[in-house]
MIFIDREN-154419 format. One record per atom (N, C-alpha, C): atom name; x, y, z; residue in three letters; residue number from 1. Coordinates in nm, 2 decimals, padded with zeros to 4 digits, always signed. Example, Ala and Ser with C-alpha at 12.3 -4.5 7.8 and 13.67 -1.06 7.14 Angstrom:
BEGIN
["N"; [+01.32; -00.57; +00.78]; "ala"; 1] ["CA"; [+01.23; -00.45; +00.78]; "ala"; 1] ["C"; [+01.32; -00.33; +00.78]; "ala"; 1] ["N"; [+01.28; -00.22; +00.71]; "ser"; 2] ["CA"; [+01.37; -00.11; +00.71]; "ser"; 2] ["C"; [+01.29; +00.00; +00.79]; "ser"; 2] 
// end
This chain:
BEGIN
["N"; [-07.59; +05.26; -20.63]; "met"; 1] ["CA"; [-07.65; +05.42; -20.64]; "met"; 1] ["C"; [-07.71; +05.45; -20.50]; "met"; 1] ["N"; [-07.76; +05.37; -20.41]; "ala"; 2] ["CA"; [-07.82; +05.41; -20.28]; "ala"; 2] ["C"; [-07.71; +05.48; -20.20]; "ala"; 2] ["N"; [-07.59; +05.43; -20.20]; "arg"; 3] ["CA"; [-07.49; +05.48; -20.11]; "arg"; 3] ["C"; [-07.46; +05.62; -20.16]; "arg"; 3] ["N"; [-07.45; +05.63; -20.30]; "ile"; 4] ["CA"; [-07.42; +05.76; -20.35]; "ile"; 4] ["C"; [-07.53; +05.87; -20.32]; "ile"; 4] ["N"; [-07.64; +05.84; -20.33]; "arg"; 5] ["CA"; [-07.75; +05.93; -20.28]; "arg"; 5] ["C"; [-07.74; +05.96; -20.13]; "arg"; 5] ["N"; [-07.71; +05.88; -20.07]; "tyr"; 6] ["CA"; [-07.70; +05.87; -19.91]; "tyr"; 6] ["C"; [-07.59; +05.98; -19.89]; "tyr"; 6] ["N"; [-07.48; +05.98; -19.95]; "phe"; 7] ["CA"; [-07.37; +06.07; -19.92]; "phe"; 7] ["C"; [-07.42; +06.21; -19.99]; "phe"; 7] ["N"; [-07.50; +06.23; -20.09]; "leu"; 8] ["CA"; [-07.53; +06.35; -20.13]; "leu"; 8] ["C"; [-07.63; +06.41; -20.04]; "leu"; 8] ["N"; [-07.73; +06.33; -19.99]; "glu"; 9] ["CA"; [-07.82; +06.39; -19.92]; "glu"; 9] ["C"; [-07.78; +06.42; -19.78]; "glu"; 9] ["N"; [-07.68; +06.34; -19.71]; "arg"; 10] ["CA"; [-07.62; +06.38; -19.57]; "arg"; 10] ["C"; [-07.52; +06.52; -19.60]; "arg"; 10] ["N"; [-07.47; +06.52; -19.72]; "gly"; 11] ["CA"; [-07.40; +06.64; -19.76]; "gly"; 11] ["C"; [-07.48; +06.78; -19.75]; "gly"; 11] ["N"; [-07.59; +06.76; -19.82]; "val"; 12] ["CA"; [-07.70; +06.86; -19.84]; "val"; 12] ["C"; [-07.74; +06.91; -19.68]; "val"; 12] ["N"; [-07.77; +06.81; -19.60]; "phe"; 13] ["CA"; [-07.82; +06.84; -19.46]; "phe"; 13] ["C"; [-07.70; +06.90; -19.39]; "phe"; 13] ["N"; [-07.57; +06.86; -19.42]; "asn"; 14] ["CA"; [-07.48; +06.93; -19.33]; "asn"; 14] ["C"; [-07.39; +07.06; -19.41]; "asn"; 14] ["N"; [-07.46; +07.09; -19.52]; "ser"; 15] ["CA"; [-07.38; +07.19; -19.59]; "ser"; 15] ["C"; [-07.37; +07.32; -19.51]; "ser"; 15] ["N"; [-07.49; +07.35; -19.43]; "ser"; 16] ["CA"; [-07.49; +07.50; -19.39]; "ser"; 16] ["C"; [-07.42; +07.49; -19.24]; "ser"; 16] ["N"; [-07.44; +07.40; -19.18]; "ser"; 17] ["CA"; [-07.38; +07.41; -19.04]; "ser"; 17] ["C"; [-07.25; +07.34; -19.01]; "ser"; 17] ["N"; [-07.22; +07.24; -19.10]; "arg"; 18] ["CA"; [-07.10; +07.15; -19.09]; "arg"; 18] ["C"; [-07.02; +07.15; -19.22]; "arg"; 18] ["N"; [-06.99; +07.26; -19.28]; "ser"; 19] ["CA"; [-06.94; +07.26; -19.42]; "ser"; 19] ["C"; [-06.81; +07.15; -19.44]; "ser"; 19] ["N"; [-06.74; +07.15; -19.34]; "leu"; 20] ["CA"; [-06.62; +07.04; -19.36]; "leu"; 20] ["C"; [-06.67; +06.89; -19.36]; "leu"; 20] ["N"; [-06.77; +06.86; -19.28]; "asp"; 21] ["CA"; [-06.81; +06.73; -19.32]; "asp"; 21] ["C"; [-06.90; +06.69; -19.43]; "asp"; 21] ["N"; [-06.96; +06.80; -19.47]; "ala"; 22] ["CA"; [-07.03; +06.81; -19.59]; "ala"; 22] ["C"; [-06.96; +06.80; -19.74]; "ala"; 22] ["N"; [-06.84; +06.87; -19.71]; "ile"; 23] ["CA"; [-06.71; +06.85; -19.82]; "ile"; 23] ["C"; [-06.67; +06.70; -19.83]; "ile"; 23] ["N"; [-06.65; +06.64; -19.73]; "gln"; 24] ["CA"; [-06.61; +06.49; -19.72]; "gln"; 24] ["C"; [-06.74; +06.41; -19.79]; "gln"; 24] ["N"; [-06.85; +06.44; -19.76]; "leu"; 25] ["CA"; [-06.95; +06.36; -19.81]; "leu"; 25] ["C"; [-06.96; +06.38; -19.95]; "leu"; 25] ["N"; [-06.96; +06.50; -20.00]; "phe"; 26] ["CA"; [-06.99; +06.51; -20.15]; "phe"; 26] ["C"; [-06.85; +06.44; -20.21]; "phe"; 26] ["N"; [-06.73; +06.46; -20.15]; "leu"; 27] ["CA"; [-06.61; +06.38; -20.22]; "leu"; 27] ["C"; [-06.66; +06.26; -20.23]; "leu"; 27] ["N"; [-06.70; +06.16; -20.11]; "asn"; 28] ["CA"; [-06.74; +06.04; -20.12]; "asn"; 28] ["C"; [-06.82; +06.00; -20.22]; "asn"; 28] ["N"; [-06.93; +06.09; -20.24]; "ala"; 29] ["CA"; [-07.02; +06.06; -20.34]; "ala"; 29] ["C"; [-06.97; +06.05; -20.48]; "ala"; 29] ["N"; [-06.88; +06.17; -20.50]; "cys"; 30] ["CA"; [-06.82; +06.19; -20.63]; "cys"; 30] ["C"; [-06.73; +06.06; -20.67]; "cys"; 30] ["N"; [-06.65; +06.02; -20.56]; "glu"; 31] ["CA"; [-06.57; +05.91; -20.61]; "glu"; 31] ["C"; [-06.64; +05.78; -20.61]; "glu"; 31] ["N"; [-06.73; +05.76; -20.55]; "leu"; 32] ["CA"; [-06.82; +05.64; -20.55]; "leu"; 32] ["C"; [-06.92; +05.64; -20.70]; "leu"; 32] ["N"; [-06.96; +05.78; -20.73]; "gly"; 33] ["CA"; [-07.01; +05.78; -20.86]; "gly"; 33] ["C"; [-06.92; +05.76; -20.99]; "gly"; 33] ["N"; [-06.80; +05.80; -20.96]; "asn"; 34] ["CA"; [-06.70; +05.76; -21.07]; "asn"; 34] ["C"; [-06.67; +05.63; -21.09]; "asn"; 34] ["N"; [-06.66; +05.55; -20.98]; "gln"; 35] ["CA"; [-06.62; +05.41; -20.95]; "gln"; 35] ["C"; [-06.73; +05.32; -21.01]; "gln"; 35] ["N"; [-06.87; +05.37; -21.01]; "ser"; 36] ["CA"; [-06.98; +05.29; -21.05]; "ser"; 36] ["C"; [-07.02; +05.34; -21.17]; "ser"; 36] ["N"; [-06.97; +05.42; -21.24]; "ser"; 37] ["CA"; [-07.02; +05.49; -21.36]; "ser"; 37] ["C"; [-07.14; +05.55; -21.35]; "ser"; 37] ["N"; [-07.18; +05.61; -21.23]; "glu"; 38] ["CA"; [-07.29; +05.70; -21.22]; "glu"; 38] ["C"; [-07.27; +05.82; -21.24]; "glu"; 38] ["N"; [-07.25; +05.86; -21.36]; "asp"; 39] ["CA"; [-07.16; +06.01; -21.41]; "asp"; 39] ["C"; [-07.25; +06.12; -21.35]; "asp"; 39] ["N"; [-07.41; +06.08; -21.35]; "tyr"; 40] ["CA"; [-07.50; +06.21; -21.33]; "tyr"; 40] ["C"; [-07.48; +06.24; -21.17]; "tyr"; 40] ["N"; [-07.45; +06.15; -21.09]; "tyr"; 41] ["CA"; [-07.45; +06.18; -20.94]; "tyr"; 41] ["C"; [-07.29; +06.22; -20.92]; "tyr"; 41] ["N"; [-07.19; +06.16; -20.99]; "ala"; 42] ["CA"; [-07.05; +06.22; -20.99]; "ala"; 42] ["C"; [-07.04; +06.36; -21.00]; "ala"; 42] ["N"; [-07.11; +06.40; -21.11]; "val"; 43] ["CA"; [-07.11; +06.55; -21.17]; "val"; 43] ["C"; [-07.18; +06.62; -21.06]; "val"; 43] ["N"; [-07.31; +06.56; -21.01]; "asp"; 44] ["CA"; [-07.38; +06.66; -20.91]; "asp"; 44] ["C"; [-07.29; +06.70; -20.79]; "asp"; 44] ["N"; [-07.25; +06.56; -20.74]; "ala"; 45] ["CA"; [-07.15; +06.59; -20.61]; "ala"; 45] ["C"; [-07.02; +06.66; -20.66]; "ala"; 45] ["N"; [-06.97; +06.66; -20.76]; "ala"; 46] ["CA"; [-06.85; +06.72; -20.80]; "ala"; 46] ["C"; [-06.88; +06.88; -20.79]; "ala"; 46] ["N"; [-06.98; +06.94; -20.86]; "tyr"; 47] ["CA"; [-07.02; +07.07; -20.87]; "tyr"; 47] ["C"; [-07.05; +07.10; -20.74]; "tyr"; 47] ["N"; [-07.13; +07.04; -20.63]; "ile"; 48] ["CA"; [-07.16; +07.10; -20.50]; "ile"; 48] ["C"; [-07.04; +07.12; -20.42]; "ile"; 48] ["N"; [-06.94; +06.98; -20.45]; "trp"; 49] ["CA"; [-06.82; +06.99; -20.36]; "trp"; 49] ["C"; [-06.73; +07.11; -20.41]; "trp"; 49] ["N"; [-06.75; +07.13; -20.52]; "gly"; 50] ["CA"; [-06.65; +07.26; -20.57]; "gly"; 50] ["C"; [-06.69; +07.38; -20.53]; "gly"; 50] ["N"; [-06.85; +07.41; -20.48]; "leu"; 51] ["CA"; [-06.89; +07.53; -20.45]; "leu"; 51] ["C"; [-06.86; +07.53; -20.30]; "leu"; 51] ["N"; [-06.88; +07.44; -20.23]; "leu"; 52] ["CA"; [-06.81; +07.43; -20.07]; "leu"; 52] ["C"; [-06.66; +07.45; -20.07]; "leu"; 52] ["N"; [-06.59; +07.37; -20.15]; "asn"; 53] ["CA"; [-06.45; +07.36; -20.13]; "asn"; 53] ["C"; [-06.39; +07.50; -20.17]; "asn"; 53] ["N"; [-06.42; +07.58; -20.25]; "ser"; 54] ["CA"; [-06.36; +07.71; -20.29]; "ser"; 54] ["C"; [-06.22; +07.69; -20.31]; "ser"; 54] ["N"; [-06.16; +07.58; -20.37]; "gly"; 55] ["CA"; [-06.01; +07.55; -20.42]; "gly"; 55] ["C"; [-05.95; +07.51; -20.33]; "gly"; 55] ["N"; [-05.98; +07.47; -20.19]; "glu"; 56] ["CA"; [-05.89; +07.43; -20.11]; "glu"; 56] ["C"; [-05.92; +07.29; -20.07]; "glu"; 56] ["N"; [-05.84; +07.18; -20.03]; "thr"; 57] ["CA"; [-05.88; +07.07; -20.01]; "thr"; 57] ["C"; [-05.88; +07.03; -19.87]; "thr"; 57] ["N"; [-05.87; +07.12; -19.77]; "tyr"; 58] ["CA"; [-05.89; +07.11; -19.64]; "tyr"; 58] ["C"; [-05.82; +06.98; -19.57]; "tyr"; 58] ["N"; [-05.70; +06.93; -19.64]; "gly"; 59] ["CA"; [-05.64; +06.80; -19.60]; "gly"; 59] ["C"; [-05.69; +06.69; -19.66]; "gly"; 59] ["N"; [-05.76; +06.71; -19.75]; "met"; 60] ["CA"; [-05.80; +06.57; -19.82]; "met"; 60] ["C"; [-05.67; +06.53; -19.91]; "met"; 60] ["N"; [-05.68; +06.39; -19.94]; "glu"; 61] ["CA"; [-05.57; +06.38; -20.04]; "glu"; 61] ["C"; [-05.58; +06.42; -20.16]; "glu"; 61] ["N"; [-05.48; +06.44; -20.25]; "phe"; 62] ["CA"; [-05.48; +06.51; -20.38]; "phe"; 62] ["C"; [-05.56; +06.38; -20.49]; "phe"; 62] ["N"; [-05.53; +06.27; -20.47]; "glu"; 63] ["CA"; [-05.61; +06.19; -20.57]; "glu"; 63] ["C"; [-05.76; +06.19; -20.55]; "glu"; 63] ["N"; [-05.82; +06.21; -20.45]; "ser"; 64] ["CA"; [-05.96; +06.22; -20.47]; "ser"; 64] ["C"; [-06.03; +06.36; -20.49]; "ser"; 64] ["N"; [-05.92; +06.46; -20.47]; "ala"; 65] ["CA"; [-05.99; +06.57; -20.52]; "ala"; 65] ["C"; [-05.97; +06.58; -20.67]; "ala"; 65] ["N"; [-05.85; +06.52; -20.72]; "arg"; 66] ["CA"; [-05.84; +06.51; -20.88]; "arg"; 66] ["C"; [-05.96; +06.43; -20.93]; "arg"; 66] ["N"; [-05.98; +06.33; -20.87]; "leu"; 67] ["CA"; [-06.10; +06.25; -20.93]; "leu"; 67] ["C"; [-06.25; +06.32; -20.92]; "leu"; 67] ["N"; [-06.27; +06.40; -20.84]; "cys"; 68] ["CA"; [-06.38; +06.50; -20.80]; "cys"; 68] ["C"; [-06.39; +06.60; -20.93]; "cys"; 68] ["N"; [-06.28; +06.67; -20.95]; "arg"; 69] ["CA"; [-06.27; +06.75; -21.05]; "arg"; 69] ["C"; [-06.28; +06.69; -21.19]; "arg"; 69] ["N"; [-06.22; +06.60; -21.21]; "lys"; 70] ["CA"; [-06.24; +06.52; -21.34]; "lys"; 70] ["C"; [-06.39; +06.49; -21.37]; "lys"; 70] ["N"; [-06.47; +06.48; -21.27]; "ala"; 71] ["CA"; [-06.62; +06.46; -21.31]; "ala"; 71] ["C"; [-06.68; +06.55; -21.34]; "ala"; 71] ["N"; [-06.64; +06.69; -21.31]; "ser"; 72] ["CA"; [-06.71; +06.81; -21.34]; "ser"; 72] ["C"; [-06.70; +06.86; -21.49]; "ser"; 72] 
// end
């Protein structure tokens, strides 16, 4: 759980100035939340990721994007 929260907090910190970095951090948190059955954090990360992402994947692999959408 600590790594998930780390990715979430780093994503929030970077969201205003470095949104592409923040998107990857939220995606990491979402994937890790899904893998470890931490649904609350996975959904939280997926929600914020979706707000920043606006439907584009910015070159991230399809499977990661699918997992994040699945969580929300």
